[in-house]
Structures are given as structure tokens and as C-alpha cells.
C-alpha positions as CSV (number, residue, x, y, z in Angstrom):
1,X,-32.1,-11.6,-18.6
2,X,-30.9,-12.8,-22.2
3,X,-31.5,-11.0,-25.2
4,X,-33.5,-13.0,-28.0
5,X,-30.4,-12.1,-30.2
6,X,-27.5,-13.7,-28.1
7,X,-26.0,-16.4,-30.1
8,X,-27.9,-15.7,-33.2
9,X,-25.3,-15.4,-36.1
10,X,-25.5,-12.9,-39.0
11,X,-24.1,-14.1,-41.9
12,X,-23.6,-11.9,-45.3
13,X,-22.3,-14.0,-48.4
14,X,-20.9,-12.7,-51.7
15,X,-19.1,-9.8,-50.3
16,X,-15.5,-8.5,-52.2
17,X,-12.5,-10.1,-50.7
18,X,-9.8,-7.4,-49.9
19,X,-7.1,-9.9,-50.8
20,X,-8.1,-11.4,-54.1
21,X,-11.1,-9.1,-55.2
22,X,-13.2,-12.1,-55.6
23,X,-16.7,-11.9,-54.5
24,X,-16.4,-15.1,-52.2
25,X,-16.0,-13.5,-48.6
26,X,-18.4,-14.4,-46.2
27,X,-18.8,-12.0,-43.0
28,X,-20.3,-13.2,-39.8
29,X,-21.2,-11.8,-36.5
30,X,-22.3,-13.3,-33.3
31,X,-23.5,-11.6,-30.0
32,X,-22.6,-13.2,-26.7
33,X,-22.7,-12.5,-23.3
34,X,-19.5,-13.4,-21.6
35,X,-19.5,-14.0,-17.9
36,X,-17.4,-11.6,-16.0
37,X,-17.0,-9.3,-19.0
38,X,-20.1,-8.7,-20.6
39,X,-21.8,-8.4,-23.8
40,X,-19.4,-9.2,-26.6
41,X,-19.6,-8.9,-30.4
42,X,-17.7,-11.3,-32.4
43,X,-16.8,-10.5,-36.0
44,X,-15.1,-12.8,-38.6
45,X,-14.6,-12.9,-42.5
46,X,-13.2,-15.7,-44.5
47,X,-12.7,-16.2,-48.4
48,X,-13.6,-19.2,-49.8
49,X,-11.4,-18.5,-53.1
50,X,-7.9,-17.4,-51.4
51,X,-8.4,-18.4,-47.5
52,X,-8.2,-15.0,-46.2
53,X,-9.6,-14.9,-42.8
54,X,-9.9,-12.0,-40.0
55,X,-11.5,-11.9,-36.8
56,X,-12.1,-9.9,-33.9
57,X,-14.1,-9.0,-30.8
58,X,-15.5,-5.9,-29.3
59,X,-17.2,-5.0,-26.0
60,X,-20.8,-3.8,-26.4
61,X,-19.6,-0.9,-24.1
62,X,-16.8,1.6,-24.4
63,X,-13.9,0.7,-22.1
64,X,-10.6,2.0,-20.8
65,X,-7.3,0.7,-21.9
66,X,-6.6,-2.2,-20.0
67,X,-3.0,-3.9,-18.8
68,X,-3.7,-7.3,-16.9
69,X,-1.1,-10.3,-16.0
70,X,-1.8,-13.7,-14.9
71,X,0.4,-16.5,-13.6
72,X,-0.5,-20.1,-14.9
73,X,0.8,-22.0,-11.8
74,X,-1.5,-25.0,-12.2
75,X,-3.6,-27.3,-14.8
76,X,-6.8,-25.7,-13.4
77,X,-5.5,-22.5,-14.7
78,X,-5.7,-23.8,-18.4
79,X,-9.3,-23.4,-18.4
80,X,-9.5,-19.4,-17.4
81,X,-11.3,-17.5,-20.0
82,X,-9.4,-15.1,-22.2
83,X,-11.0,-12.5,-24.3
84,X,-8.5,-11.1,-26.8
85,X,-9.2,-8.0,-29.0
86,X,-6.8,-7.5,-32.3
87,X,-5.3,-4.7,-31.0
88,X,-4.1,-6.4,-27.9
89,X,-0.4,-7.7,-27.2
90,X,-0.2,-10.8,-25.5
91,X,3.4,-11.5,-23.8
92,X,4.5,-15.0,-22.3
93,X,7.2,-14.0,-19.9
94,X,10.6,-14.7,-20.8
95,X,9.6,-16.3,-24.1
96,X,7.8,-13.9,-26.6
97,X,4.5,-12.2,-27.7
98,X,1.4,-12.3,-29.8
99,X,1.6,-8.7,-31.4
100,X,-1.2,-6.5,-32.5
101,X,-1.4,-5.2,-35.7
102,X,-2.5,-5.8,-39.3
103,X,-2.8,-9.8,-39.3
104,X,-3.7,-9.8,-35.5
105,X,-6.9,-11.7,-34.8
106,X,-9.4,-11.0,-31.8
107,X,-11.1,-14.4,-30.1
108,X,-12.4,-15.9,-27.1
109,X,-10.5,-18.8,-25.8
110,X,-8.8,-20.3,-22.6
111,X,-5.3,-20.0,-21.3
112,X,-4.8,-23.5,-22.8
113,X,-5.7,-22.2,-26.2
114,X,-3.9,-19.1,-26.0
115,X,-0.8,-21.2,-25.2
116,X,-1.4,-23.6,-27.9
117,X,-1.9,-20.7,-30.5
118,X,1.3,-19.4,-29.5
119,X,3.2,-22.9,-29.6
120,X,2.1,-23.4,-33.0
121,X,3.3,-20.4,-34.1
122,X,7.0,-21.3,-32.4
123,X,7.1,-24.9,-33.8
124,X,6.4,-23.3,-37.1
125,X,9.6,-21.4,-36.7
126,X,11.6,-24.2,-35.2
127,X,10.3,-26.4,-38.1
128,X,11.0,-23.6,-41.1
129,X,14.0,-21.9,-39.7
130,X,17.3,-22.3,-41.6
131,X,19.1,-20.4,-38.7
132,X,20.5,-23.4,-36.1
133,X,20.6,-20.8,-33.3
134,X,16.9,-19.5,-33.9
135,X,15.7,-23.3,-34.2
136,X,17.3,-24.2,-30.9
137,X,15.7,-21.2,-29.3
138,X,12.1,-22.5,-30.8
139,X,12.6,-25.7,-30.0
140,X,13.5,-24.6,-26.0
141,X,10.0,-22.4,-26.2
142,X,8.0,-25.1,-27.2
143,X,9.6,-27.7,-24.4
144,X,9.0,-24.6,-21.8
145,X,5.3,-24.2,-23.3
146,X,4.8,-28.0,-22.9
147,X,5.9,-28.0,-19.4
148,X,3.4,-25.5,-18.7
149,X,0.5,-27.4,-20.5
150,X,1.4,-30.5,-18.3
151,X,1.4,-28.0,-15.3
152,X,5.1,-28.7,-14.4
153,X,6.3,-24.8,-14.7
154,X,4.5,-21.6,-14.3
155,X,4.2,-19.0,-16.8
156,X,3.0,-15.1,-16.7
157,X,0.7,-14.0,-19.3
158,X,0.4,-10.1,-19.8
159,X,-2.4,-8.7,-22.0
160,X,-1.9,-5.1,-23.0
161,X,-5.0,-3.5,-25.1
162,X,-5.5,0.1,-25.9
163,X,-9.1,-0.5,-26.7
164,X,-10.0,-2.2,-23.5
165,X,-11.8,-4.9,-25.6
166,X,-9.6,-7.8,-23.5
167,X,-9.6,-9.7,-20.4
168,X,-8.2,-12.9,-18.5
169,X,-11.4,-13.6,-16.5
170,X,-10.0,-15.1,-13.1
171,X,-9.8,-13.6,-9.5
172,X,-6.0,-14.3,-9.9
173,X,-5.6,-11.4,-12.6
174,X,-3.5,-8.7,-11.8
175,X,-4.6,-5.3,-13.3
176,X,-1.7,-3.1,-14.0
């Protein structure tokens, strides 16, 4: 049975931004029941002055650390739900990773959204890097990711999360 608070967004305006120190930071929290994952809290903060933003996802209950893998092998796999906490590291086999750390965000997305996020980072490297070898490598990674998105090539995605607040929600997910 759904809780009356589910989906209700709690918002606080006018907090001090940790970057620019202006009182233009908006904090928000929403509670959601994510199917096959459980109750999750999604937090975010955004500064209207300097553009700083940060988000994270936490489980409603304590979880052990996790390491899971999923192979994208068809276009249908692109719709598989992903929950990624800010503490998680996402690895794209033989291509690269999204590391945890200070600048890492938590979010709920799907496989396609996760690949698109990674692709944008690689495209930025391709477009701004001065080193021709790194530009070429980035260009090849973008091509590979596009083939995965078109359903032409498989890709193994691994998520390691010491907080246990991440998941790949599919029967095809393998726990390590």
C-alpha cells in the first residue's frame, strides 16, 4: 500500500550555497517506491546564482555493499531501470567509468540514460581535448556507445557501490 507522502516533494529555498555562499540554494527531497528496489529518497540541491547542483539517492533501509553486472544485448535492455548512488562506480567494459567521489551524483534512470550520460562526457572530451590521440580514442568510444544504443553491439555495465544504494533492476543482472 502506498504511503501518502510518496511522490510529495519537500522543498527548502534560500539556503547558503557551499560554492558561492549566496543564499540562493534550493534543497529538495522526494520519497519514491522504486519497483523491485524498495523505498528510495531522492535528494537534490541547486543554486540559482552560480549553477551548482548535486543529487543523490538513498535506500529507505540499510543495505550491504553491492557489485552487480548487466550485459546490454538488445534495444529492449535500454529500458532496464538503474538506481545509482553518489558512492557508486559505474564501469563500461573496455570503455571507461563514471567514478564516485565529490562530484558524483546519484539518480534513478534507465540503461539508455546511463549510457547517454557517459556518452556526453566522452563527447566533451572529444570536442575539447588538444591531444589528438585522446580525441581519436574518445571518438571511437562514442561510436561504440552509439552502436550499443542502436542495438548493434553488446556492452557489459558493472556497478560497485559500498553503500548498497544502487541497483540494476533486471532478471539478467548478475550479482558478483
